[in-house]
Structure formats: C-alpha cells, structure tokens
C-alpha positions as CSV (number, residue, x, y, z in Angstrom):
1,M,1.8,1.0,-26.4
2,K,1.3,1.4,-22.6
3,K,1.2,-2.4,-22.2
4,L,4.4,-2.9,-24.1
5,T,6.2,-0.2,-22.0
6,L,4.9,-1.8,-18.8
7,L,5.9,-5.3,-19.9
8,G,9.3,-4.1,-20.9
9,L,9.8,-2.4,-17.6
10,L,8.8,-5.5,-15.7
11,F,11.2,-7.6,-17.7
12,I,14.0,-5.2,-17.0
13,L,13.3,-5.1,-13.3
14,S,13.1,-8.9,-13.1
15,A,16.3,-9.3,-15.0
16,C,18.2,-6.9,-12.8
17,G,16.9,-8.2,-9.4
18,S,19.2,-9.8,-6.9
19,K,17.3,-13.1,-6.9
20,G,15.3,-11.9,-4.0
21,V,18.1,-12.2,-1.4
22,T,18.9,-9.0,0.6
23,L,20.3,-8.3,4.0
24,R,16.7,-7.6,5.2
25,N,15.2,-10.9,4.2
26,L,18.3,-13.1,4.5
27,E,16.7,-15.4,7.1
28,D,14.0,-16.3,4.5
29,Y,16.5,-17.7,2.1
30,I,19.4,-19.1,4.2
31,D,17.9,-22.7,4.1
32,H,17.2,-22.6,0.3
33,E,19.4,-25.2,-1.4
34,E,19.8,-23.2,-4.6
35,Y,22.0,-20.7,-2.8
36,L,25.6,-21.0,-1.6
37,F,26.4,-18.4,1.1
38,I,30.0,-17.3,1.3
39,D,31.6,-14.9,3.9
40,I,34.9,-13.6,2.5
41,R,36.1,-11.9,5.6
42,N,39.2,-13.1,7.5
43,P,38.5,-15.2,10.6
44,E,39.7,-12.4,13.0
45,E,36.9,-10.3,11.6
46,A,34.3,-12.9,12.4
47,Y,35.6,-13.3,15.9
48,V,35.4,-9.5,16.5
49,D,32.1,-8.7,14.6
50,G,30.3,-12.0,14.8
51,Y,29.1,-14.2,11.9
52,L,26.0,-15.3,10.1
53,D,24.7,-19.0,10.4
54,G,24.7,-20.8,7.1
55,F,27.7,-19.0,5.6
56,T,30.9,-20.8,4.5
57,F,34.1,-18.9,5.2
58,L,36.3,-18.4,2.2
59,P,38.6,-15.5,3.2
60,L,39.6,-13.3,0.3
61,N,42.7,-11.7,1.8
62,G,43.7,-14.4,4.3
63,Y,43.4,-17.3,1.9
64,L,42.6,-16.7,-1.8
65,F,45.3,-14.0,-2.1
66,Q,47.9,-15.7,0.2
67,E,47.5,-19.1,-1.5
68,G,48.0,-17.7,-5.0
69,I,44.5,-18.4,-6.2
70,L,43.7,-14.7,-6.9
71,R,45.9,-11.7,-7.2
72,P,44.9,-8.7,-5.1
73,P,43.2,-6.0,-7.2
74,S,45.3,-3.4,-8.8
75,I,44.3,0.2,-9.6
76,G,41.4,0.0,-11.9
77,G,39.8,-3.0,-10.3
78,F,39.4,-6.6,-11.4
79,R,41.2,-8.0,-14.4
80,Y,40.7,-11.5,-15.6
81,S,44.4,-12.1,-15.2
82,D,43.8,-11.7,-11.4
83,I,42.5,-15.3,-11.5
84,L,45.7,-17.2,-11.0
85,D,44.3,-20.7,-10.2
86,E,40.8,-21.0,-11.7
87,T,40.6,-24.8,-11.0
88,R,41.2,-24.3,-7.3
89,L,38.8,-21.4,-7.1
90,R,36.0,-23.3,-8.8
91,S,36.6,-26.3,-6.4
92,Y,35.2,-24.2,-3.6
93,L,32.1,-23.1,-5.5
94,D,29.0,-24.8,-7.0
95,E,28.1,-23.7,-10.5
96,T,24.6,-24.9,-10.1
97,K,23.9,-22.5,-7.2
98,T,23.6,-18.8,-6.9
99,I,26.6,-17.5,-4.9
100,V,25.6,-15.1,-2.2
101,I,28.6,-13.1,-0.9
102,I,29.3,-10.9,2.1
103,C,32.3,-9.2,3.7
104,R,32.8,-6.5,6.3
105,T,32.0,-3.3,4.5
106,G,31.3,-4.3,1.0
107,S,34.5,-3.4,-0.9
108,R,35.9,-6.9,-1.1
109,T,32.5,-8.3,-2.2
110,E,32.6,-5.8,-5.2
111,Y,35.9,-7.3,-6.3
112,F,34.9,-10.9,-5.7
113,E,31.6,-10.4,-7.5
114,A,33.5,-9.3,-10.6
115,V,35.7,-12.4,-10.3
116,L,32.7,-14.7,-10.1
117,N,30.8,-12.9,-12.8
118,A,33.8,-13.3,-15.1
119,L,33.8,-17.0,-14.4
120,G,30.0,-17.2,-15.3
121,Y,28.6,-17.6,-11.8
122,D,25.2,-16.2,-10.8
123,V,26.1,-13.9,-7.9
124,V,24.2,-11.9,-5.3
125,N,26.4,-9.3,-3.5
126,L,25.0,-8.5,-0.1
127,G,27.8,-6.0,0.7
128,G,29.0,-5.6,4.2
129,I,27.9,-7.4,7.3
130,H,28.0,-4.0,9.1
131,Q,24.8,-3.1,7.3
132,Y,23.1,-6.2,8.7
133,S,20.5,-5.3,11.4
134,G,19.8,-8.8,12.6
135,S,21.7,-10.6,15.4
136,L,25.1,-12.2,14.7
137,L,26.4,-15.4,16.2
138,R,29.5,-15.2,18.3
139,F,32.4,-17.6,18.8
140,P,32.9,-18.7,22.4
141,D,35.7,-17.1,24.4
142,E,38.9,-19.1,24.4
143,N,39.7,-18.1,28.0
C-alpha cells in the first residue's frame, strides 16, 4: 500500500511540474531547442527594466490586442471567444515546443497561459521579470 501511495504521489508531482524551467534555473534551459521563450511585455518596458537573452518579444498589450489577434480580458478572465485570430496567433508559435512565457509582474502571463492552454500548447508560466534575480540585458542609449 505504501509503495502505491508513493508511486501515485511521484506521478502527480511529475505531471504537475513546470518542465523544470524556473526563474532560478532559466540559464540552464535557455539554449534547449525544445523550448520557445516569449516575453509578452511592451518594448518600452524592456527598455526600462531590461530583457532576457533568448526571449522573443510578442507584446500582449502593444501588439496582440491592438492588432485584433486577441481581445483584452474581461471581468472573469479568459474566454475562448477572446481569441479573435487563431491562425495569426499560431503563426508566432511552435506547437512542437514548450512555450515559456514571462511579463513584467505575472498578471499578463496568467491570461496568456490560459489562451495557450486553450489552444493545446504546453506552457510554462515564469510570471514576472521583476522576480528574476539574475542580470538583465540593456538596450544601448539612443543619445
């Protein structure tokens, strides 16, 4: 009985894991080809806060909402009807990879994670870049 309980617990823990990628060990995974790293912040935020090497920018507010690909969330969170142009959204993603997402504080990644899960993608939500303790890259000054 104890063996079954332990095996069941190990199975549950492995099924609920975040594929190993966390903000603490991000550098260990950034070069792994099975992941697609996406930063959904607006460009202005990356200029102010810095950015992570290896991440592709796909701004949620500044692009996906403005271009009519997604509808901004309403009260109650994500609804499948918020996906306005599934074909265009999928064109930015790779269904063979685990999608790793980050934003500034973590609230936008919660919404985007729900979108990606609804479309069947394997997603790791890193939350907000403000919780990252490593060094961030900076864009050069334009002066």
